[in-house]
C-alpha positions as CSV (number, residue, x, y, z in Angstrom):
1,X,-29.9,32.0,15.5
2,X,-33.2,33.3,15.9
3,X,-34.4,36.7,17.0
4,X,-36.4,34.9,20.2
5,X,-32.8,33.3,21.1
6,X,-30.9,34.3,24.2
7,X,-27.4,34.4,24.1
8,X,-25.1,33.3,27.2
9,X,-21.4,34.3,27.6
10,X,-19.3,33.1,30.2
11,X,-16.9,35.4,31.9
12,X,-13.5,34.1,31.4
13,X,-10.3,34.0,34.1
14,X,-6.8,34.0,32.4
15,X,-4.8,33.3,35.5
16,X,-3.6,29.8,34.6
17,X,-0.3,30.0,33.7
18,X,2.8,31.8,35.3
19,X,3.8,35.4,35.1
20,X,6.8,37.4,36.1
21,X,4.5,39.4,38.5
22,X,2.6,36.5,40.2
23,X,6.7,34.7,40.6
24,X,7.7,37.7,42.3
25,X,4.6,37.7,44.7
26,X,4.2,34.6,45.1
27,X,6.9,32.4,44.0
28,X,8.4,30.8,41.1
29,X,5.7,29.1,38.9
30,X,2.6,30.5,40.7
31,X,-0.8,30.2,39.1
32,X,-4.7,30.0,40.7
33,X,-4.0,26.2,41.0
34,X,-2.2,26.8,43.8
35,X,-4.5,28.2,46.0
36,X,-7.5,26.0,44.5
37,X,-6.0,22.6,45.4
38,X,-4.7,24.3,49.0
39,X,-8.3,24.7,50.1
40,X,-9.7,22.8,53.0
41,X,-13.0,22.6,54.3
42,X,-13.7,25.5,57.6
43,X,-16.8,23.8,58.3
44,X,-19.4,20.7,58.2
45,X,-20.6,20.2,54.7
46,X,-18.0,22.9,53.1
47,X,-17.2,21.6,49.7
48,X,-13.3,22.1,49.4
49,X,-10.9,21.7,48.1
50,X,-12.3,22.1,44.1
51,X,-10.8,19.8,41.7
52,X,-11.2,19.9,38.1
53,X,-12.2,16.7,36.3
54,X,-12.2,16.3,32.5
55,X,-9.6,19.3,31.7
56,X,-7.4,18.8,34.7
57,X,-5.0,21.4,36.2
58,X,-4.7,23.2,33.0
59,X,-2.0,25.4,31.6
60,X,-3.2,28.3,29.6
61,X,0.0,28.7,27.7
62,X,-1.1,25.2,25.7
63,X,-4.0,25.9,23.3
64,X,-5.0,22.7,23.6
65,X,-6.7,23.6,26.8
66,X,-8.3,26.5,25.2
67,X,-9.7,24.4,22.3
68,X,-10.9,21.7,24.7
69,X,-12.8,24.4,26.8
70,X,-14.3,26.1,23.8
71,X,-15.5,22.4,22.7
72,X,-17.2,21.9,26.1
73,X,-19.0,25.1,26.2
74,X,-20.1,25.0,22.9
75,X,-21.8,21.5,23.6
76,X,-23.8,23.0,26.1
77,X,-25.2,26.0,24.5
78,X,-22.6,28.4,26.0
79,X,-22.6,31.4,23.4
80,X,-19.1,32.5,24.2
81,X,-16.5,33.9,26.4
82,X,-15.9,37.0,27.7
83,X,-12.0,37.3,28.3
84,X,-10.9,39.5,31.4
85,X,-8.2,42.0,29.8
86,X,-6.0,43.3,32.0
87,X,-5.0,46.8,30.5
88,X,-2.9,48.5,33.1
89,X,-2.0,51.2,31.4
90,X,1.6,53.1,30.4
91,X,2.0,50.0,28.3
92,X,1.7,47.3,30.8
93,X,-0.7,44.3,30.3
94,X,-0.9,41.2,32.4
95,X,-2.4,38.0,31.7
96,X,-2.7,38.5,28.1
97,X,-1.4,35.3,26.4
98,X,-4.8,33.0,26.2
99,X,-6.7,36.2,24.3
100,X,-3.9,37.3,22.2
101,X,-2.9,33.7,21.2
102,X,-6.6,32.7,20.7
103,X,-7.1,35.8,18.3
104,X,-3.8,35.3,16.3
105,X,-4.0,31.8,15.8
106,X,-8.0,31.9,14.9
107,X,-8.2,29.0,17.4
108,X,-10.8,28.1,19.3
109,X,-13.0,28.9,16.5
110,X,-15.4,30.2,18.9
111,X,-17.2,33.4,19.7
112,X,-15.6,35.8,22.4
113,X,-15.7,39.5,23.6
114,X,-13.9,41.4,26.1
115,X,-14.4,42.8,29.9
116,X,-11.6,45.5,30.5
117,X,-10.8,44.5,34.0
118,X,-9.5,47.9,35.1
119,X,-8.4,47.2,39.0
120,X,-5.2,47.3,40.5
121,X,-3.5,43.9,40.8
122,X,-3.0,43.5,44.4
123,X,-2.3,41.0,47.3
124,X,-6.2,40.3,47.8
125,X,-5.4,36.8,49.0
126,X,-3.6,37.0,51.8
127,X,-5.9,39.7,52.9
128,X,-4.2,42.6,52.0
129,X,-4.9,45.6,49.4
130,X,-1.5,46.5,48.6
131,X,-0.9,46.9,45.0
132,X,1.0,44.4,42.9
133,X,0.8,46.2,39.6
134,X,-1.1,49.5,40.0
135,X,-4.1,50.5,37.1
136,X,-2.7,54.0,35.4
137,X,-5.5,56.0,33.5
138,X,-5.0,58.4,30.8
139,X,-6.8,59.7,27.6
140,X,-3.8,58.8,25.6
141,X,-3.6,55.1,27.2
142,X,-7.8,54.7,26.1
143,X,-7.1,55.7,22.6
144,X,-4.4,52.9,22.4
145,X,-6.1,50.1,24.2
146,X,-8.7,50.7,21.4
147,X,-6.2,50.8,19.0
148,X,-5.3,47.3,20.5
149,X,-9.2,46.2,20.3
150,X,-10.1,47.4,16.8
151,X,-8.5,44.3,15.1
152,X,-10.4,41.7,17.1
153,X,-13.6,43.7,17.0
154,X,-13.3,42.9,13.2
155,X,-12.5,39.6,13.6
156,X,-15.6,37.1,12.9
157,X,-15.5,35.6,16.0
158,X,-16.0,38.6,17.9
159,X,-19.5,38.7,19.3
160,X,-21.6,42.2,18.6
161,X,-25.1,43.6,19.0
162,X,-26.6,44.8,16.0
163,X,-23.3,44.9,14.4
164,X,-21.5,46.9,17.3
165,X,-18.5,44.9,19.0
166,X,-19.4,44.3,22.7
167,X,-17.2,45.8,25.2
168,X,-17.2,45.8,28.4
169,X,-15.7,47.8,31.8
170,X,-15.3,46.0,35.0
171,X,-14.9,49.3,37.0
172,X,-16.8,52.2,35.2
173,X,-17.2,53.7,38.5
174,X,-13.4,54.4,38.9
175,X,-12.8,55.8,35.6
176,X,-11.4,59.3,36.0
177,X,-14.1,60.8,33.3
178,X,-16.4,57.8,32.5
179,X,-18.6,60.0,29.4
180,X,-15.1,61.0,28.2
181,X,-13.9,57.4,28.0
182,X,-17.2,56.4,26.8
183,X,-16.6,59.2,23.4
184,X,-13.0,57.7,23.0
185,X,-14.3,54.1,22.5
186,X,-17.0,55.2,20.1
187,X,-14.8,57.0,18.2
188,X,-12.4,54.1,17.6
189,X,-15.1,52.1,17.0
190,X,-16.8,54.5,14.2
191,X,-13.5,55.3,12.8
192,X,-12.6,51.9,12.1
193,X,-16.1,51.4,10.4
194,X,-18.5,50.1,12.9
195,X,-21.9,52.0,13.4
196,X,-20.9,51.9,16.9
197,X,-19.7,49.9,20.1
198,X,-22.2,48.2,22.3
199,X,-20.3,49.8,25.9
200,X,-21.4,47.8,28.9
201,X,-20.7,48.4,32.6
202,X,-20.3,45.8,35.0
203,X,-22.8,46.7,38.3
204,X,-20.7,46.5,41.3
205,X,-21.8,46.4,45.2
206,X,-24.9,48.9,45.2
207,X,-23.8,51.0,42.8
208,X,-26.9,50.9,40.5
209,X,-26.6,53.6,37.8
210,X,-28.4,54.5,34.8
211,X,-25.7,53.6,32.1
212,X,-26.8,56.4,29.7
213,X,-25.6,58.9,32.5
214,X,-22.1,58.1,31.5
215,X,-22.2,57.5,27.9
216,X,-22.7,53.7,28.3
217,X,-25.3,51.3,26.8
218,X,-26.3,48.7,29.3
219,X,-25.4,47.6,32.6
220,X,-24.5,44.0,33.6
221,X,-26.2,41.9,36.7
222,X,-22.7,40.7,38.3
223,X,-23.9,38.1,41.1
224,X,-23.2,38.1,43.8
225,X,-22.2,41.7,44.1
226,X,-24.7,44.1,45.4
227,X,-27.0,41.1,46.3
228,X,-28.1,40.7,49.7
229,X,-28.5,37.4,51.4
230,X,-29.2,35.5,54.8
231,X,-26.3,34.3,56.7
232,X,-26.3,30.8,57.4
233,X,-25.0,29.6,60.8
234,X,-22.1,26.7,60.3
235,X,-20.5,24.2,62.7
236,X,-17.0,25.0,62.6
237,X,-14.6,21.9,61.3
238,X,-12.4,23.5,63.8
239,X,-14.0,23.9,67.5
240,X,-11.0,25.4,68.9
241,X,-10.3,27.8,66.3
242,X,-14.2,28.7,64.7
243,X,-14.5,30.2,61.7
244,X,-15.6,33.8,61.3
245,X,-16.1,34.1,57.5
246,X,-19.6,35.1,55.7
247,X,-21.6,31.8,54.9
248,X,-24.6,33.1,53.1
249,X,-27.8,31.3,51.6
250,X,-27.4,30.7,47.7
251,X,-31.3,30.3,47.1
252,X,-31.9,33.3,49.3
253,X,-29.7,35.3,47.0
254,X,-30.9,34.0,44.1
255,X,-34.2,34.7,45.3
256,X,-33.4,38.7,46.0
257,X,-31.8,38.5,42.8
258,X,-34.9,37.9,40.6
259,X,-37.3,40.5,42.8
260,X,-35.2,43.6,42.7
261,X,-37.1,46.1,41.2
262,X,-36.2,46.0,37.1
263,X,-34.5,49.4,36.4
264,X,-35.7,51.6,33.5
265,X,-32.7,51.6,31.7
266,X,-30.8,48.9,29.7
267,X,-30.2,46.1,32.0
268,X,-28.7,42.6,31.4
269,X,-29.2,39.7,33.5
270,X,-26.3,37.3,35.3
271,X,-26.3,34.6,37.2
272,X,-23.5,32.8,39.5
273,X,-23.2,28.9,39.6
274,X,-21.5,28.9,42.8
275,X,-19.7,31.0,45.1
276,X,-16.8,30.3,47.6
277,X,-13.7,32.4,47.5
278,X,-12.0,30.4,50.5
279,X,-9.0,29.4,48.4
280,X,-8.4,33.1,47.8
281,X,-8.9,34.7,50.9
282,X,-8.4,34.2,54.7
283,X,-10.7,32.3,56.4
284,X,-12.1,35.4,58.8
285,X,-12.6,37.4,55.0
286,X,-14.0,34.2,53.1
287,X,-17.5,34.8,51.7
288,X,-19.5,31.1,50.5
289,X,-22.8,30.9,49.3
290,X,-23.9,27.3,50.8
291,X,-26.5,25.4,49.3
292,X,-25.7,26.2,45.7
293,X,-26.5,23.2,43.8
294,X,-27.1,22.4,40.0
295,X,-31.0,22.1,40.2
296,X,-31.0,25.5,42.2
297,X,-28.6,27.3,40.0
298,X,-30.9,25.9,36.8
299,X,-34.0,27.5,38.2
300,X,-32.2,30.8,38.5
301,X,-31.1,30.6,34.7
302,X,-34.7,29.8,34.0
303,X,-36.1,32.6,35.5
304,X,-33.3,34.9,33.7
305,X,-34.2,33.6,30.6
306,X,-37.7,34.2,30.6
307,X,-37.1,37.8,32.0
308,X,-34.4,38.6,29.0
309,X,-37.2,37.3,26.3
310,X,-39.7,39.4,28.3
311,X,-37.5,42.3,28.6
312,X,-35.1,42.5,26.0
313,X,-35.0,42.4,22.1
314,X,-33.1,41.0,19.3
315,X,-29.6,40.7,19.9
316,X,-29.8,42.3,23.3
317,X,-31.3,39.4,24.7
318,X,-27.7,38.6,26.7
319,X,-27.3,36.6,30.0
320,X,-23.7,36.7,31.6
321,X,-22.4,34.0,33.8
322,X,-20.1,34.6,36.4
323,X,-17.6,32.5,35.3
324,X,-16.7,30.1,33.4
325,X,-13.5,29.1,35.1
326,X,-13.1,31.1,38.6
327,X,-12.2,28.2,40.5
328,X,-10.2,30.6,43.2
329,X,-14.1,31.8,44.1
330,X,-15.7,28.1,42.8
331,X,-17.6,30.6,40.2
332,X,-17.4,28.0,37.3
333,X,-19.2,25.9,35.0
334,X,-16.5,23.7,34.2
335,X,-16.5,20.0,35.3
336,X,-15.5,19.0,38.7
337,X,-14.8,15.9,40.8
338,X,-18.4,16.2,43.0
339,X,-20.4,17.4,40.3
340,X,-19.0,16.3,36.7
341,X,-21.3,17.9,33.8
342,X,-24.4,18.4,36.3
343,X,-23.9,22.5,35.8
344,X,-23.5,21.9,32.3
345,X,-26.6,19.8,31.9
346,X,-28.6,22.3,33.9
347,X,-26.8,25.5,31.5
348,X,-28.5,23.4,28.5
349,X,-31.7,22.5,29.8
350,X,-32.3,26.2,31.3
351,X,-31.5,27.7,27.5
352,X,-33.4,25.5,25.6
353,X,-36.5,25.1,27.8
354,X,-36.3,21.6,28.5
355,X,-38.1,20.6,31.2
356,X,-37.1,19.2,34.7
357,X,-38.8,17.6,37.4
358,X,-36.3,19.2,40.2
359,X,-37.6,22.9,40.2
360,X,-36.9,25.2,43.5
361,X,-39.8,26.7,43.8
362,X,-38.0,28.9,46.5
363,X,-36.0,30.7,43.3
364,X,-38.6,32.4,41.4
365,X,-39.9,35.6,40.2
366,X,-42.9,36.9,42.3
367,X,-45.5,38.7,40.0
368,X,-48.5,40.7,41.7
369,X,-50.9,43.2,41.2
370,X,-52.8,45.0,43.7
371,X,-55.5,47.3,44.3
372,X,-57.5,48.4,47.6
373,X,-59.9,45.3,47.3
374,X,-57.7,42.3,45.5
375,X,-54.4,40.9,45.1
376,X,-54.0,39.2,41.9
377,X,-51.1,36.8,40.1
378,X,-49.5,37.6,36.9
379,X,-52.3,35.4,35.5
380,X,-55.4,37.7,36.8
381,X,-56.5,35.2,39.2
382,X,-57.5,36.5,42.8
383,X,-55.6,35.4,46.1
384,X,-58.0,35.1,49.0
385,X,-57.4,37.3,52.3
386,X,-56.8,35.5,55.5
387,X,-56.7,36.6,59.5
388,X,-54.3,33.5,59.5
389,X,-51.4,35.5,58.2
390,X,-50.2,37.6,60.5
391,X,-47.3,40.5,60.6
392,X,-46.2,44.0,61.6
393,X,-44.0,46.5,59.9
394,X,-41.4,47.6,62.9
395,X,-39.7,50.0,60.9
396,X,-39.0,52.3,57.9
397,X,-35.8,54.2,57.6
398,X,-33.4,55.6,54.6
399,X,-30.0,54.5,54.1
400,X,-27.3,55.0,51.2
401,X,-30.0,56.2,49.1
402,X,-32.4,53.1,49.7
403,X,-35.5,53.0,51.6
404,X,-35.2,50.0,54.2
405,X,-38.8,48.4,55.6
406,X,-37.9,45.8,58.7
407,X,-40.7,43.7,60.3
408,X,-42.0,40.1,60.7
409,X,-45.1,38.3,59.2
410,X,-45.9,34.4,59.4
411,X,-48.9,32.2,58.4
412,X,-50.4,30.9,61.6
413,X,-51.4,27.7,59.9
414,X,-48.1,26.9,58.8
415,X,-45.6,28.8,60.9
416,X,-42.6,27.3,59.8
417,X,-42.5,27.7,56.4
418,X,-41.8,31.1,54.7
419,X,-43.9,33.8,53.6
420,X,-43.4,36.3,50.7
421,X,-43.5,40.0,51.5
422,X,-44.3,42.4,48.9
423,X,-43.9,46.0,48.6
424,X,-46.6,48.0,46.3
425,X,-46.6,51.5,45.5
426,X,-50.4,52.3,43.6
427,X,-51.2,48.9,42.8
428,X,-47.8,48.0,41.6
429,X,-45.2,45.6,42.5
430,X,-41.9,47.5,43.4
431,X,-40.0,44.8,45.1
432,X,-40.2,41.3,46.9
433,X,-38.2,39.3,49.8
434,X,-39.1,36.5,52.1
435,X,-38.9,36.2,55.5
436,X,-35.5,34.7,56.8
437,X,-34.6,36.8,59.4
438,X,-34.5,35.1,63.1
439,X,-37.0,36.6,65.4
440,X,-37.2,35.3,68.7
441,X,-39.8,37.5,69.6
442,X,-42.2,36.2,67.4
443,X,-41.6,32.5,68.3
444,X,-42.2,33.5,72.0
445,X,-45.1,35.5,71.4
446,X,-46.7,34.3,68.2
447,X,-45.9,30.7,67.8
448,X,-42.8,28.8,68.8
449,X,-42.2,27.4,65.0
450,X,-41.8,30.9,63.4
451,X,-38.1,31.3,64.1
452,X,-37.3,33.0,61.1
453,X,-40.3,35.3,60.5
454,X,-38.2,38.4,60.1
455,X,-38.1,40.5,57.3
456,X,-36.1,43.3,55.6
457,X,-37.0,45.2,52.2
458,X,-35.1,47.6,50.4
459,X,-35.3,49.7,47.3
460,X,-33.8,52.5,45.9
461,X,-35.3,55.7,46.5
462,X,-35.4,56.9,42.9
463,X,-37.9,54.2,42.1
464,X,-40.1,55.1,44.8
465,X,-42.4,58.2,43.0
466,X,-44.5,58.9,46.8
467,X,-42.9,61.5,48.4
468,X,-43.7,60.0,52.0
469,X,-44.8,56.2,52.3
470,X,-48.4,56.5,52.4
471,X,-48.7,55.4,48.9
472,X,-46.7,52.2,50.1
473,X,-48.3,48.8,50.9
474,X,-46.6,45.7,52.6
475,X,-48.4,42.5,51.8
476,X,-47.7,38.9,53.3
477,X,-48.3,36.0,50.8
478,X,-48.4,32.5,51.8
479,X,-47.6,29.1,50.2
480,X,-51.1,28.5,49.7
481,X,-51.8,31.6,48.0
482,X,-53.2,33.7,50.9
483,X,-52.6,37.1,52.0
484,X,-52.9,39.8,54.3
485,X,-51.8,43.5,54.0
486,X,-49.8,45.0,57.0
487,X,-50.4,48.5,58.2
488,X,-47.8,51.0,58.1
489,X,-48.3,52.9,61.4
490,X,-48.5,56.8,60.4
491,X,-45.6,57.6,62.7
492,X,-43.4,56.1,60.0
493,X,-44.6,57.2,56.6
494,X,-42.8,60.5,56.4
495,X,-39.2,60.1,55.7
């Protein structure tokens, strides 16, 4: 493998064979497939149920299923699988068979690593938070878990970063003492002859944290967790019942993810091909990302590949996918009856850099520099100021360690088109988003076509150096490479 290559790792769910705990909670023979095939469309254009194609409703007790999965994944440039390991503590493990039979038999001969899924096993799928099996913690359990992992770390198939086994913790924030756990993990690896462990945490919700402050090496982006989007209006399939779940815009989410400020710590990008958890949730609690297509996913992954090549080096050039086979959340790359191998083909093109005529320009990383006179793009080309670009900053506030800025923007020559909203500090682009919020007042007073001219910028407070907002600039950029800076009212500049 070249030092220029990006390794693409897919999270792997083992919940496709019966276990006693699920039998007790859901009925004899329960697996994820029962919910998956029973899902129903809730609104017009809603893609449900999701039915596997090539691999069928497989049973992970059969090793042939795992071998077939690896054969397909390797054909499309996927580096390996990251198995979820449910080490519950006090000697309890769940869903361990697929990973352990893969390790014991040496089949499939395909790279793998492990993510400790350290959370309660809950009744989420009927809208309850009660635990079927609780997660327990102790230092003794942490030592035992590492004793269990060391033989896997020594497997030639195990994914490593500069010789260090890659180990991921799903919920580092709920560990009783994260630095102490990191110390235990590292000691076990070193005692086993490794120079260290490459320890990563999943970024959950908005819990952005420098991993080194808790003894970890890197943070992994985990869409859709922590990503903001825009709600999509839908027409319920059953007009008498309605639908009160959350339907979000997939492309807006991808745009937001790509244009979040890059943190000053080791950060590994993540993508999701699709997301729809109606199979696992009651309708009023479901979250769906509408507009996911192989083409949109491909553009998101392409941008992550470019970012990773520019910002990570050597074997730390890793990108993660949520997921290979999370069918209950419609987060999968495995072939289905609608798309076949289209998502896999998109993966191969994005990873290899192969051309594709169907680009989604709405999913892109924004790169500009701004001073008092000019706005320049990444190539140093100046954009043109325009009095046809109008807008307003209406509100600035702090919330949960974030600075939020709301307002509206519009290109009067193309009022129905989205415009990009950029936030600069001392000429450096800090974050970007697009207009997407309904603003009837703008449509009424500015232009009737500017129905979604509102914007909402967010940035972590610790990523802004200024003590007040006088140094921040909000700039509106249109598709035609014209721009205008929005004045920030003086009454708003102090937080």
